[in-house]
mmCIF file of the C-alpha atoms, coordinates in Angstrom:
data_MODEL
# 
_entry.id   MODEL 
# 
loop_
_atom_site.group_PDB 
_atom_site.id 
_atom_site.type_symbol 
_atom_site.label_atom_id 
_atom_site.label_alt_id 
_atom_site.label_comp_id 
_atom_site.label_asym_id 
_atom_site.label_entity_id 
_atom_site.label_seq_id 
_atom_site.pdbx_PDB_ins_code 
_atom_site.Cartn_x 
_atom_site.Cartn_y 
_atom_site.Cartn_z 
_atom_site.occupancy 
_atom_site.B_iso_or_equiv 
_atom_site.pdbx_formal_charge 
_atom_site.auth_seq_id 
_atom_site.auth_comp_id 
_atom_site.auth_asym_id 
_atom_site.auth_atom_id 
_atom_site.pdbx_PDB_model_num 
ATOM 1  C CA . UNK A 1 1  ? -57.625 38.112 -4.892  1.00 0.00 ? 1  UNK A CA 1 
ATOM 2  C CA . UNK A 1 2  ? -57.407 34.324 -5.028  1.00 0.00 ? 2  UNK A CA 1 
ATOM 3  C CA . UNK A 1 3  ? -58.573 32.599 -8.193  1.00 0.00 ? 3  UNK A CA 1 
ATOM 4  C CA . UNK A 1 4  ? -60.799 29.500 -7.975  1.00 0.00 ? 4  UNK A CA 1 
ATOM 5  C CA . UNK A 1 5  ? -58.238 27.484 -9.974  1.00 0.00 ? 5  UNK A CA 1 
ATOM 6  C CA . UNK A 1 6  ? -54.468 27.675 -10.187 1.00 0.00 ? 6  UNK A CA 1 
ATOM 7  C CA . UNK A 1 7  ? -52.138 25.650 -12.387 1.00 0.00 ? 7  UNK A CA 1 
ATOM 8  C CA . UNK A 1 8  ? -49.817 23.322 -10.463 1.00 0.00 ? 8  UNK A CA 1 
ATOM 9  C CA . UNK A 1 9  ? -46.314 23.828 -11.886 1.00 0.00 ? 9  UNK A CA 1 
ATOM 10 C CA . UNK A 1 10 ? -45.187 20.582 -10.237 1.00 0.00 ? 10 UNK A CA 1 
ATOM 11 C CA . UNK A 1 11 ? -47.753 18.342 -11.997 1.00 0.00 ? 11 UNK A CA 1 
ATOM 12 C CA . UNK A 1 12 ? -46.003 16.075 -14.506 1.00 0.00 ? 12 UNK A CA 1 
ATOM 13 C CA . UNK A 1 13 ? -47.216 15.028 -17.933 1.00 0.00 ? 13 UNK A CA 1 
ATOM 14 C CA . UNK A 1 14 ? -48.475 11.444 -17.759 1.00 0.00 ? 14 UNK A CA 1 
ATOM 15 C CA . UNK A 1 15 ? -50.099 10.698 -21.117 1.00 0.00 ? 15 UNK A CA 1 
ATOM 16 C CA . UNK A 1 16 ? -50.644 12.157 -24.541 1.00 0.00 ? 16 UNK A CA 1 
ATOM 17 C CA . UNK A 1 17 ? -54.261 12.710 -25.557 1.00 0.00 ? 17 UNK A CA 1 
ATOM 18 C CA . UNK A 1 18 ? -54.649 11.688 -29.165 1.00 0.00 ? 18 UNK A CA 1 
ATOM 19 C CA . UNK A 1 19 ? -52.036 10.807 -31.738 1.00 0.00 ? 19 UNK A CA 1 
ATOM 20 C CA . UNK A 1 20 ? -48.466 12.119 -31.808 1.00 0.00 ? 20 UNK A CA 1 
ATOM 21 C CA . UNK A 1 21 ? -47.605 15.228 -33.860 1.00 0.00 ? 21 UNK A CA 1 
ATOM 22 C CA . UNK A 1 22 ? -45.539 12.950 -36.129 1.00 0.00 ? 22 UNK A CA 1 
ATOM 23 C CA . UNK A 1 23 ? -48.458 10.595 -36.752 1.00 0.00 ? 23 UNK A CA 1 
ATOM 24 C CA . UNK A 1 24 ? -50.716 13.547 -37.605 1.00 0.00 ? 24 UNK A CA 1 
ATOM 25 C CA . UNK A 1 25 ? -48.164 15.132 -39.954 1.00 0.00 ? 25 UNK A CA 1 
ATOM 26 C CA . UNK A 1 26 ? -48.013 18.327 -37.836 1.00 0.00 ? 26 UNK A CA 1 
ATOM 27 C CA . UNK A 1 27 ? -44.243 18.423 -37.327 1.00 0.00 ? 27 UNK A CA 1 
ATOM 28 C CA . UNK A 1 28 ? -41.053 18.051 -39.281 1.00 0.00 ? 28 UNK A CA 1 
ATOM 29 C CA . UNK A 1 29 ? -39.385 16.604 -36.151 1.00 0.00 ? 29 UNK A CA 1 
ATOM 30 C CA . UNK A 1 30 ? -37.198 19.706 -35.985 1.00 0.00 ? 30 UNK A CA 1 
ATOM 31 C CA . UNK A 1 31 ? -39.524 22.522 -34.974 1.00 0.00 ? 31 UNK A CA 1 
ATOM 32 C CA . UNK A 1 32 ? -42.969 22.632 -33.429 1.00 0.00 ? 32 UNK A CA 1 
ATOM 33 C CA . UNK A 1 33 ? -44.944 19.766 -32.045 1.00 0.00 ? 33 UNK A CA 1 
ATOM 34 C CA . UNK A 1 34 ? -48.543 20.832 -31.336 1.00 0.00 ? 34 UNK A CA 1 
ATOM 35 C CA . UNK A 1 35 ? -49.790 18.421 -28.713 1.00 0.00 ? 35 UNK A CA 1 
ATOM 36 C CA . UNK A 1 36 ? -52.211 17.796 -25.824 1.00 0.00 ? 36 UNK A CA 1 
ATOM 37 C CA . UNK A 1 37 ? -51.143 16.082 -22.576 1.00 0.00 ? 37 UNK A CA 1 
ATOM 38 C CA . UNK A 1 38 ? -52.934 15.032 -19.421 1.00 0.00 ? 38 UNK A CA 1 
ATOM 39 C CA . UNK A 1 39 ? -51.127 15.983 -16.217 1.00 0.00 ? 39 UNK A CA 1 
ATOM 40 C CA . UNK A 1 40 ? -50.947 13.732 -13.173 1.00 0.00 ? 40 UNK A CA 1 
ATOM 41 C CA . UNK A 1 41 ? -53.480 15.946 -11.364 1.00 0.00 ? 41 UNK A CA 1 
ATOM 42 C CA . UNK A 1 42 ? -55.994 15.661 -14.231 1.00 0.00 ? 42 UNK A CA 1 
ATOM 43 C CA . UNK A 1 43 ? -55.304 19.104 -15.709 1.00 0.00 ? 43 UNK A CA 1 
ATOM 44 C CA . UNK A 1 44 ? -54.492 19.409 -19.419 1.00 0.00 ? 44 UNK A CA 1 
ATOM 45 C CA . UNK A 1 45 ? -51.385 20.915 -21.009 1.00 0.00 ? 45 UNK A CA 1 
ATOM 46 C CA . UNK A 1 46 ? -51.641 22.211 -24.585 1.00 0.00 ? 46 UNK A CA 1 
ATOM 47 C CA . UNK A 1 47 ? -48.616 22.859 -26.777 1.00 0.00 ? 47 UNK A CA 1 
ATOM 48 C CA . UNK A 1 48 ? -49.372 25.233 -29.633 1.00 0.00 ? 48 UNK A CA 1 
ATOM 49 C CA . UNK A 1 49 ? -48.456 28.519 -31.240 1.00 0.00 ? 49 UNK A CA 1 
ATOM 50 C CA . UNK A 1 50 ? -48.656 31.549 -28.948 1.00 0.00 ? 50 UNK A CA 1 
ATOM 51 C CA . UNK A 1 51 ? -51.079 33.963 -30.643 1.00 0.00 ? 51 UNK A CA 1 
ATOM 52 C CA . UNK A 1 52 ? -51.945 35.928 -27.502 1.00 0.00 ? 52 UNK A CA 1 
ATOM 53 C CA . UNK A 1 53 ? -50.917 39.293 -28.936 1.00 0.00 ? 53 UNK A CA 1 
ATOM 54 C CA . UNK A 1 54 ? -52.775 38.670 -32.188 1.00 0.00 ? 54 UNK A CA 1 
ATOM 55 C CA . UNK A 1 55 ? -56.076 37.742 -30.529 1.00 0.00 ? 55 UNK A CA 1 
ATOM 56 C CA . UNK A 1 56 ? -55.897 40.231 -27.612 1.00 0.00 ? 56 UNK A CA 1 
ATOM 57 C CA . UNK A 1 57 ? -58.181 42.769 -29.325 1.00 0.00 ? 57 UNK A CA 1 
ATOM 58 C CA . UNK A 1 58 ? -60.323 40.125 -31.053 1.00 0.00 ? 58 UNK A CA 1 
ATOM 59 C CA . UNK A 1 59 ? -61.601 38.271 -27.968 1.00 0.00 ? 59 UNK A CA 1 
ATOM 60 C CA . UNK A 1 60 ? -65.339 37.924 -27.442 1.00 0.00 ? 60 UNK A CA 1 
ATOM 61 C CA . UNK A 1 61 ? -66.610 39.930 -24.466 1.00 0.00 ? 61 UNK A CA 1 
ATOM 62 C CA . UNK A 1 62 ? -66.975 36.784 -22.326 1.00 0.00 ? 62 UNK A CA 1 
ATOM 63 C CA . UNK A 1 63 ? -63.300 35.762 -22.853 1.00 0.00 ? 63 UNK A CA 1 
ATOM 64 C CA . UNK A 1 64 ? -60.261 37.209 -21.093 1.00 0.00 ? 64 UNK A CA 1 
ATOM 65 C CA . UNK A 1 65 ? -56.530 36.515 -21.000 1.00 0.00 ? 65 UNK A CA 1 
ATOM 66 C CA . UNK A 1 66 ? -54.758 37.367 -17.743 1.00 0.00 ? 66 UNK A CA 1 
ATOM 67 C CA . UNK A 1 67 ? -51.131 38.535 -17.637 1.00 0.00 ? 67 UNK A CA 1 
ATOM 68 C CA . UNK A 1 68 ? -49.902 35.030 -16.774 1.00 0.00 ? 68 UNK A CA 1 
ATOM 69 C CA . UNK A 1 69 ? -51.978 33.303 -19.472 1.00 0.00 ? 69 UNK A CA 1 
ATOM 70 C CA . UNK A 1 70 ? -51.429 32.705 -23.187 1.00 0.00 ? 70 UNK A CA 1 
ATOM 71 C CA . UNK A 1 71 ? -53.813 31.917 -25.996 1.00 0.00 ? 71 UNK A CA 1 
ATOM 72 C CA . UNK A 1 72 ? -52.392 29.042 -28.006 1.00 0.00 ? 72 UNK A CA 1 
ATOM 73 C CA . UNK A 1 73 ? -53.639 27.675 -31.308 1.00 0.00 ? 73 UNK A CA 1 
ATOM 74 C CA . UNK A 1 74 ? -53.385 24.003 -32.258 1.00 0.00 ? 74 UNK A CA 1 
ATOM 75 C CA . UNK A 1 75 ? -54.314 22.266 -35.485 1.00 0.00 ? 75 UNK A CA 1 
ATOM 76 C CA . UNK A 1 76 ? -57.896 20.963 -35.609 1.00 0.00 ? 76 UNK A CA 1 
ATOM 77 C CA . UNK A 1 77 ? -56.668 17.411 -36.191 1.00 0.00 ? 77 UNK A CA 1 
ATOM 78 C CA . UNK A 1 78 ? -54.861 17.457 -32.815 1.00 0.00 ? 78 UNK A CA 1 
ATOM 79 C CA . UNK A 1 79 ? -58.083 18.057 -30.876 1.00 0.00 ? 79 UNK A CA 1 
ATOM 80 C CA . UNK A 1 80 ? -60.088 15.630 -33.025 1.00 0.00 ? 80 UNK A CA 1 
ATOM 81 C CA . UNK A 1 81 ? -57.526 12.881 -32.481 1.00 0.00 ? 81 UNK A CA 1 
ATOM 82 C CA . UNK A 1 82 ? -57.683 13.499 -28.704 1.00 0.00 ? 82 UNK A CA 1 
ATOM 83 C CA . UNK A 1 83 ? -61.486 13.191 -28.557 1.00 0.00 ? 83 UNK A CA 1 
ATOM 84 C CA . UNK A 1 84 ? -61.441 9.453  -27.807 1.00 0.00 ? 84 UNK A CA 1 
ATOM 85 C CA . UNK A 1 85 ? -59.048 10.017 -24.875 1.00 0.00 ? 85 UNK A CA 1 
ATOM 86 C CA . UNK A 1 86 ? -61.138 12.781 -23.245 1.00 0.00 ? 86 UNK A CA 1 
ATOM 87 C CA . UNK A 1 87 ? -63.783 11.530 -20.784 1.00 0.00 ? 87 UNK A CA 1 
ATOM 88 C CA . UNK A 1 88 ? -67.366 12.719 -21.174 1.00 0.00 ? 88 UNK A CA 1 
ATOM 89 C CA . UNK A 1 89 ? -67.498 13.761 -17.517 1.00 0.00 ? 89 UNK A CA 1 
# 
């Protein structure tokens, strides 16, 4: 079965949405840099902690994670700082 949307593995990151992990105090510059990036095709890449296994049995009934998907968690301040860079439509 074909899905209505597929990620394009060739799309490159073109701009960060929001402030850098360093500016937000979310990294020690050695490990972990939670971040949000816009790809050249308009899709969004999110860098966060993989908590797929933890949340697998806790998902609401209307949510699902396919075998090739991961649930990632980012700090709240990352999404808030990206708000100004995300279009309304």
